[in-house]
N, C-alpha and C positions, 0 to 999 in steps of 0.2 A: 656439613661443610664439604666442599669439594677436594677431592683428591688428585695427587699430581697427574693422575692419567686423565683427568676430565677436564683439560685446559680447554676444551672446544665448546662447551656449554657458556661459558661467559660470551664468547663472540655470537653464538645463535641468540643468547638473550638481549646483547645488545643491537644487534641486527634488526630483531622483531620490533624496537622500539625506535631506534634512529636509523634505519637502513644502514647505507656506508658512509653516514655522515657524521659520526661521533668523531671527537676532537682527540682521539689517542688512539694511533693505529695499532699500538700491540695487543689492543684487547681483542682484535680479530685474528691474532696468530696464536695458536692451539698450542704450539709447541712452546712458545714465549710464556705464555699464560702456564703451562704445566712446569716451566723451569721455576716460576716464581711461586708457585704453588708449593714446590719441592722444598726450595729453600726457606720458606718460612717468612718470605718478604711480603707475600701475598695471601690474605687470609680471603677466602670465598664461601659465602654463606647463602644457600638457596632455600625456596619454598617450592614444594613439588605437588603435583596434583596425583590422584589416583592411579594414572596410568604411567607416572614417573615424568611427566611434562613439567618443564620449568614455568612457575608461576611467577617468581619475583627473585632478583638478585642483590646482594648487597656485598661491597668488598671493602678491603681493609688494607692499604698498601705502607709497607715500612722501607727505609733505606737499609737496615738492618735487622735481623731477629731481635736484637737486643735492645732498639728503640721502644723507648716508654710511652711514646706517643706516635699513632697511627695515623693515616691520610685515609678518610672513608671515601669512597666515591662508588662509580658505576652501580648506581641504583636504578634499577628499571623493574617495572611492573609489567606484566601482559595484558593488553588490551581484555581479555577474557576474565581477567582477576581484578579488574579494577572495582573500586566501591567495597572490598573486603577487608580493607586495612591490613592487607599483606605485609606492605613495607613497613609498617610499624612493628609488626610480629617478627619479621625476619630480622629488621635491625635491632630489636630488643635482645634477640639471640646472640647477634655479633657483639653487642655492648656487654652482655652476660660474659661471653668469652673473652673478652679484652680484660673484665674486671677480674676474673679467675687467672688471667695469665698475668696480671701485676701492672697492667698498663695503666698510666696516669689517666688517659683520654684518649679521644680521636677528635680531629679536626676535619672539615670538609666544606666544599662549596655548594650549595643548592641554589638553583636557577631561581632568579627573582622573576622570570617571565609570567608566573603563575604560583600561588600562595600554598598549592599542595604539598610539594616536598618541604618547604618551610615549617608549615604547619605540621607536619608529622614530626620533624626534627624538634619541634619545641615540645611537643607530646611527650616525647622520649627523654625530656629533661634537658636539651640542648640550649645553648643560647646565644646569639649574634655576637660576633666579635669584631665585624667589618663588612663593607660592602666593597665590591669589586667592579667598578662601572665599567662595562663594555668588555665584560670577561670574555663571554660566550661567542664565538664568531656567527656571523648571520648565516653562513653556510650548515649551522647545525640545525636539523629539521627534527624536532621532539614531537611525536604523536600529542602528548599532553600539552603542548604549546602551539599557538598560532601565531607566532612572531618570528618565523623564519624570515630571512632577507636582509635583516638589520642585527648588528651586534646587541646582545642582551647582557644583563647584569646578572650576579649573583651574589650571594650572602654568605659570609663566612660564618661557620658555626664551629663550637666546640662541646663537646660532651665527656663532663669528667666522670671517672670510673673508680679512680682512687686517688688520694693526696699526693701531689708532685711534691718537688724539694723546697724549703724556704730560700727563697732567694730575693736580692734586691733587684728592682727594677727602675730604669733610669729613662724618664721620656723628657722631651721637650717641653718648657714650659707653657707655650701655645695649646697642646694636647694632652697636658698632665690630668685635668680633670676627666676627660672621655675614656683615658686608659684606665684611672681609677675606676671609674665606673664599669666599666666592662671588666677589669678583675674581679671586682666585689660580686657581680653578677654570675659570673662562670663560677664563684667561689676557689679561684688559683691563688695558691700560696705565694704570691708575690707581694711585696710593699715598695711603693713608690718611695725613690730616695732621692737627695738632692745630690748633685755631682760634688764631689771634696773642692774645698778652696784652691786647693792646689793643681786639681784637674786641668789639663791642656789638650789640645789635640796635636797629633803627631802632623809632620810636614805632607805626608803621602796617605790617599786613601788606597786601601786593599779592597779592590771591588771585581766581582767575576759576572761576566755578563752572559745571559744563556738565553737564545732566541729559541721560541718555542712555535716552529712553523704551523703543526696542527692548529694553534689559536692565533697566528698572526700577530705574536706581541712577544716582549722580551722581559725577563725579570732581572734585575740588576741585583745582586746580594754583595751588601757592603760588610764584609768581615771586619774591618777596620776603619771608621770614619777619620778622616783628615780634614788640615785645612783647605785642601785643593779639592773638597767634596764637589762644591757648586761645579766647577770647570769641567771636573770628569763627567758627572752626569749630564752637563750640559753638551758636552762633545759627543757623548754615546747617544743621548736622546736625539742629537741631531742627524748624526750619520743613521740611526735605526728608523726614525719618520722621513728621511729622505728615500731609503730603501723601502718604503711603502708599509712599515707596521704599523697598527692601527693604537697601540698603547704601549707603555713600559709601566712595570711597578719597581719600586725601589725598597728591597728590604735591609731593615738596619738593627743590628743586634742589640737589645734592650738591657743585656748584662755589663753593658759598658757605658760609663760616664760620657765619653765620648758621643754618644748618639744624642744623650740630653743637649750637647754643647752645639753639634753640626746639622742636626735635622732642619732648624728654621733656615739654614743657608739654602735650603731647596725651594723656598716659599716664593724667592724672586723669579724661578724658573716657571711656576705657575704648576710646580709640583704638589699635590692635596693630598690630603690625610684619606686612607683607605681602611686602616684596622688594625688589629694586633693578632697574631696567631705564631703557634710553634714551628720553627724552620730548622729541620735538621742541620741544612748547610750552613747555617749560621750558629750551630750548636746552642740553641735555646730560643725563646721567643724573640720575635722581631716586630719592630714597627713597620708597616708597610704604607707607602705613599704611591701615588699614582698620577699618572700623566697621559693625556688622550689626544691624539691626531686626528683632529676635525670629525670626531665621535660624537653625535648629540645624544644627550641623556636628560629625559624629563624625570620629574619625580614620580607622573602617574604610570610609567613603563616599569615602575619597581615595586613588586610587591613587599607586603611587611605583614605581618601576623601578631607582634606582641610590641606592647608599650616600649619596650627598653629598644627593640628593633628599629621604631619609628622615631626614636629620640638620636639613635646612632645615624640613622639613613640622612635625618634633617641635618645633624651636625656635618657629615660628609659632603653633601651637598653645599650649604653654607662655607664650607672651606674651599670647595670648588668656585663658587662665586666670589670668595675673598681673594683667591689668589689669580684671578682672572679680570679682577675688577679693572 
């Protein structure tokens, strides 16, 4: 595990695999990485060679050291170490750290431009929870993938390390089946529930928009869905797409019945299913929807390595077709 004074190691590892194209600028800032390591909001695990050279890196980010679910990312293996399964070995150490620290699990995005990262995650017990079509900018150049120049997709994965809390999950009727299948596959302690008969939507939607310039996309986090959800998302999407962004992703909290009532309002906008995953900003699991701005996605461009992953990708692509028919 890296110490707070070793922040430069992450930037060196990322630069060896991505050059200066990695889509999170903070990884190159040794002082910023060191600050996160010191605060416990970032955990950095590396494999070293006999002379101390970095061979592999895997990280885990949290908004707070108290978070029970972390975001796994910045996974890179040096060219000289490829073919030795070091990513699997290094992430297994990180998973064990998370288990002993009491974390319920970790989620992350694995590039779907090639099957290697996905296959390693599956071998470690992770399961797909969604697909982010067009998530990775075309400017990212990974030495393991030869698809630079166009946006690439990513698979969402969840690795369970301990039991989470029992909770009710509210999913819109159209997507209830795939949400239930994903919860079951990931062994998450969420039970699909119907909204109470008395449930209704508040008049106004509470929504936060975050533009991620390094990805050229935006994430709209809906804290409380309301009756004006369609209008609010339509206005945001129009402005963001006119500004040149390639995609937007809409996150809605699954612990509230309002999400089951409001999510279908987005269908008319061509906003389609992406998946489910833990989102600290929304205080729990979220249903993620997505909308692309003239970004072409072909099934053959998205690598899949498991039967569940194939069913999930087929569902996402079918919903894309249904909402754009």
